[in-house]
C-alpha positions as CSV (number, residue, x, y, z in Angstrom):
1,M,201.3,112.3,-29.0
2,S,202.3,109.9,-25.5
3,E,200.2,107.4,-24.3
4,T,199.5,109.9,-21.2
5,A,198.6,112.7,-22.8
6,V,196.0,110.4,-24.6
7,K,194.5,110.2,-21.2
8,R,194.6,113.0,-20.0
9,H,192.7,114.5,-23.0
10,I,190.0,111.6,-22.6
11,L,189.5,112.0,-19.2
12,P,187.5,114.9,-18.9
13,E,185.0,113.9,-21.3
14,K,184.7,110.1,-19.1
15,Q,184.1,112.4,-16.2
16,E,181.5,114.2,-17.9
17,I,179.7,111.1,-18.6
18,V,180.5,109.9,-15.1
19,S,178.1,113.9,-14.1
20,E,175.8,113.1,-16.3
21,L,174.8,109.7,-15.2
22,Q,175.6,110.8,-11.6
23,D,172.9,113.8,-12.1
24,R,170.8,111.2,-13.3
25,M,170.9,109.2,-10.6
26,E,170.1,112.1,-7.7
27,D,167.1,113.4,-9.9
28,S,165.4,110.4,-10.1
29,V,163.1,109.2,-7.9
30,A,164.2,105.6,-8.1
31,T,167.0,104.4,-10.3
32,I,166.5,100.3,-11.6
33,F,169.2,98.3,-13.1
34,I,168.7,95.3,-15.6
35,N,170.5,92.7,-17.4
36,Y,168.9,93.2,-20.4
37,R,170.7,90.2,-22.6
38,G,168.9,88.2,-25.2
39,L,166.4,90.9,-25.1
40,K,166.0,92.1,-28.9
41,V,166.0,95.4,-30.7
42,S,162.3,95.5,-31.2
43,Q,161.5,94.3,-26.9
44,F,164.4,97.0,-26.1
45,G,161.9,99.7,-28.3
46,A,158.9,98.6,-26.5
47,L,160.0,98.6,-23.4
48,R,161.1,102.3,-23.9
49,S,158.1,103.4,-24.8
50,I,156.1,101.8,-22.4
51,L,158.1,103.6,-19.8
52,R,158.2,106.8,-20.6
53,E,154.6,106.5,-20.5
54,H,155.8,106.4,-16.8
55,N,158.2,109.3,-16.8
56,T,160.8,107.0,-17.2
57,Q,164.1,107.1,-19.2
58,M,166.4,103.9,-19.9
59,K,169.7,104.2,-20.6
60,V,173.0,102.4,-20.7
61,Y,175.8,102.9,-19.6
62,K,179.2,101.3,-19.0
63,N,180.0,99.5,-16.0
64,S,182.8,101.2,-14.7
65,F,181.0,104.6,-15.1
66,T,178.1,103.1,-13.0
67,R,180.6,102.4,-10.5
68,I,181.9,105.4,-10.4
69,A,178.6,107.3,-10.2
70,L,177.6,105.3,-7.3
71,Q,180.9,105.5,-5.4
72,N,180.6,109.6,-5.8
73,L,176.7,109.3,-4.4
74,S,178.1,106.9,-1.5
75,V,175.3,104.0,-2.7
76,D,177.2,100.6,-1.9
77,L,175.2,98.5,-4.4
78,S,176.0,95.1,-3.5
79,G,175.7,92.0,-5.9
80,D,176.0,91.9,-9.6
81,A,174.2,94.9,-10.4
82,T,177.3,96.3,-12.0
83,E,178.2,93.6,-14.3
84,G,177.1,92.0,-17.4
85,P,174.7,93.8,-19.9
86,T,172.7,96.4,-17.9
87,A,170.4,98.7,-18.4
88,L,169.5,101.7,-15.7
89,F,165.9,103.1,-15.8
90,F,165.5,106.7,-14.4
91,I,162.6,106.9,-12.6
92,K,161.2,110.6,-12.3
93,D,157.9,110.1,-11.0
94,D,156.6,107.2,-9.6
95,A,158.1,104.3,-8.6
96,A,155.5,102.2,-7.8
97,T,153.9,102.7,-11.2
98,A,157.1,102.4,-13.1
99,S,158.3,99.3,-11.4
100,K,154.9,97.8,-12.3
101,A,155.6,98.3,-15.8
102,I,159.1,97.2,-15.7
103,V,158.0,93.6,-13.4
104,T,155.2,92.9,-15.9
105,F,157.2,93.8,-19.0
106,M,159.8,91.3,-17.1
107,K,157.1,88.4,-16.8
108,E,156.1,89.0,-20.8
109,N,160.3,88.8,-21.4
110,D,162.1,85.7,-20.3
111,A,165.2,88.0,-21.0
112,V,165.0,90.3,-18.8
113,V,166.3,89.8,-14.9
114,L,166.4,92.5,-12.2
115,K,169.7,93.5,-10.9
116,G,168.5,95.7,-7.7
117,G,168.7,99.6,-7.5
118,I,168.8,102.6,-5.8
119,L,165.3,103.8,-4.1
120,S,166.0,107.5,-2.3
121,R,169.6,107.2,-2.2
122,A,169.8,103.6,-0.6
123,P,170.5,100.7,-2.4
124,I,167.2,97.7,-2.9
125,S,167.1,94.4,-3.9
126,E,165.2,92.2,-6.4
127,A,163.0,91.6,-4.2
128,T,162.4,95.2,-3.0
129,I,161.5,96.0,-6.6
130,Q,158.6,93.2,-6.9
131,E,157.1,94.6,-4.0
132,L,157.4,98.0,-5.3
133,A,155.5,96.8,-8.0
134,K,152.5,95.5,-5.8
135,L,152.3,98.9,-4.4
136,P,149.0,101.2,-5.5
137,S,150.0,104.1,-7.4
138,K,150.5,107.4,-6.3
139,D,146.8,108.6,-8.2
140,E,145.4,106.0,-6.4
141,L,147.2,106.1,-3.1
142,I,146.1,109.9,-3.6
143,A,142.2,109.1,-4.3
144,K,142.8,107.0,-1.2
145,V,143.3,109.8,1.1
146,V,141.1,112.1,-0.2
147,G,138.1,110.0,-0.1
148,S,138.9,108.9,3.5
149,F,138.6,112.7,4.1
150,R,135.4,112.9,2.1
151,A,133.5,110.3,3.5
152,P,133.0,111.9,7.0
153,I,132.2,115.4,5.6
154,D,130.0,113.7,3.5
155,Q,128.1,111.6,6.6
156,F,128.0,115.0,7.9
157,V,125.9,116.5,5.7
158,L,123.8,113.7,5.2
159,N,123.2,113.9,9.1
160,L,122.7,117.9,9.4
161,S,120.0,117.7,6.1
162,S,117.8,114.4,7.5
163,P,115.9,116.9,10.3
164,L,115.5,119.6,7.5
165,R,114.0,117.0,5.0
166,G,112.2,115.3,7.9
167,L,110.7,119.1,8.5
168,V,109.9,119.1,5.1
169,Y,107.9,115.6,4.8
170,V,105.6,117.2,7.7
171,L,104.8,120.4,6.3
172,S,103.9,118.8,2.8
173,A,102.1,116.2,5.0
174,I,99.9,118.9,6.5
175,K,99.7,121.2,3.4
176,D,98.1,118.0,1.7
177,Q,95.4,117.8,5.1
178,K,94.6,121.3,4.7
179,E,93.7,121.1,0.9
């Protein structure tokens, strides 16, 4: 079998991997790249289980596949994001909560180094990921919005019931006087 025949045979398999990677990036709210050199297998497993709670998947791809997928998505991720040992985190739901989990794990394990990422198909730096981790979670933001809507309504109900409550007290006092 000639060398070109072998390359043709392998190429569709590689293209399938690139397509899978590209689909994962497109389906994710954010994708974060880390350098995991020096991370022990047990720590890697602990990180995976922590992120699973935040609906985030972690996978390691060849850097060349990652570069091709980024190119196909027209994302220019500068720097060394696709150099050296790189793990990708595919965040499905709340980017702030998952980023917070990654940054917290990173503080506990010096081996993990942020390389950058993608948020809504736009490249983000390590500093942006750090700032994203400081944001309140999606649930906290929803609670704040609901609270801000509820406060005026509660005040309105209190103001409406206040004169009625006063009337009840006056009628009760009159009743007590007549008895």
